[in-house]
N, C-alpha and C positions, 0 to 999 in steps of 0.2 A: 504494500500500500504506500503510495507516494505521499510524502508530507507536502504541505503548502506553507511556504515561508514568504511573508510580506516584508519587502525591504524598502522602507521609505527613504528617499534620497533627497538631500538638499543640494540642488545643482549649482549653488553658489559656493560650495565647499568641496572642491575636488580632493582635498587632502584627506577626507574621511573615507574615500572609496576603498583604498587598500585594506584598511582595517575592517570595514564592514563586510566586504566580500570574503576576506580571510576567515572571519568569524562564521559567516554563513556556510562556507565550505567545511570548516571544522565541525559544525553541527550536523551537516548533511552526510559527512563521511564519503564513502565511495559512490553511494547511490545518490544522485542529485534529485532533489524533490522538484515540485512545481514552484517556481520562483515568480513573484510578482514584483516588478520594479515600479514603485509608486513615487510620484512627485506631486506635491500640492502647491498650487499657485495661491498665495494668500488672497483672500477676498478683498477687493478694493472698495472702500466705502465711497459711494458717489458724492457724498457731501464733502469729503476731503479732496477728491479729484473730479470736479464736475465735468471735465472734458474727456474723460476716459470712455471710449466707446467699446462696443463688442469686437470691433476689428482689432483693437489693441490686445484684448484678452485672447482672441483667436491667434494672433501672432505669437504671444507668449506660449500658448499651448503648442503651436507648431514647432517653436524653438525647443521646448521641453521634449517633445516627441523625438526630434532628431538627436538630441543629446542622450536620451534614455536608450534609443536604438543603438547609438554608437557605443555607449557604455556596455549594453548587453552583449553586443557582438564582440567587443574587445575583452571583456571580463569572463563571459560565459560561453560564447560561441555556440557550438552544437552539443556541448557537454551537459546541458540541462534544458528542461522544458521551461522556458521563461516567456513572460509577456510584460507589457507595460500598461500602466494605468496613470492617467493624468486627470487631476481633479482641480476644481476651484472651490475654495472655502476656507473655514478656520482650520489651520494645519493639524493640530493635535486631535481635534474632534473628527476630522476627516480620516486620519490614519486609523483611529479606533473603529470608525464605521466601516471603512474598507476591509479591515481585518474581519469584522463580522460578516460583511458581504461575501468575502471569499472563503469564509470558514477557515481562516488561517490557523495553523498549528503553532506558529511562532512569528513574532515580529522581531526583526533584527535591525536595529537603528543606531546611529551614531549619537553621541552626546559630546558637545564641544567642551573642552577643558574649562573648568571653573576658574575664575579670576581670584576669588577669595576662598579661604579654607572652609567657610561655612556653607558654601554652595555645593549641594550634592549632585544635582543633575541639571542639565539645561532645561529651560522652561518647557519646551516642547516634549522632550523625553520624559520629564517629570509628569506632565499631564497624561501622556500615553500610558505610563506605568500605573498611574493612579486610576485611570478609567477603563483600561482594557480588560476584557474578560479572557484574553489570550495570554500566553506566556510572552514575555518581552525580554530580549537580550539587548542590553544597552552596552555599546562598545565605546570604550574610552579611547581617546587618541593618544598616540605614543609620544608626541611632542611634549616637552616639559612645559607646563603652564607657568605663567609668571605669577608666583604667589608670594605673599609677604613672608619674610623670615619669621618663623615661629618655632618655639620650643615645644617638645612633647610634654604636655602637662599631666599625662597619666602616670600612675605609679603602681608598683606591684602590691597587690592587696595582701599578700602573705608575708611581706617583710615588715618587721616592727620598727 
């Protein structure tokens, strides 16, 4: 039985592609599941941008389609059953709803490195983890985050 893995991609962050696809391949093992490459174009509020027409959104969608097709061919080729999905809407909510739509077994997504110690996940990843009914694998990026110098404030509970 083939697994279905939803891979939401932020097309503005190419640096996350290596780690996300490596994680998806680690999970899939030798048998590639059904992969859905998803990108969500954030909904544009007409009040903020009154001159944005449907043609502009259509152009964004076509650009996203060509990028996802290129990524799929380069990263997956014929080794997996993959397809693309391009949506317009609130990003985190759309990811969760598309996972429901495809009955995904797993969502594999990147989280950008936090700038401060107390930030655990990026806002989109955090919302997906919080609301998804599916398992979510959040992939951290390998680049070192610029974090303030901080000491470890924990201590051994068994030492007096």
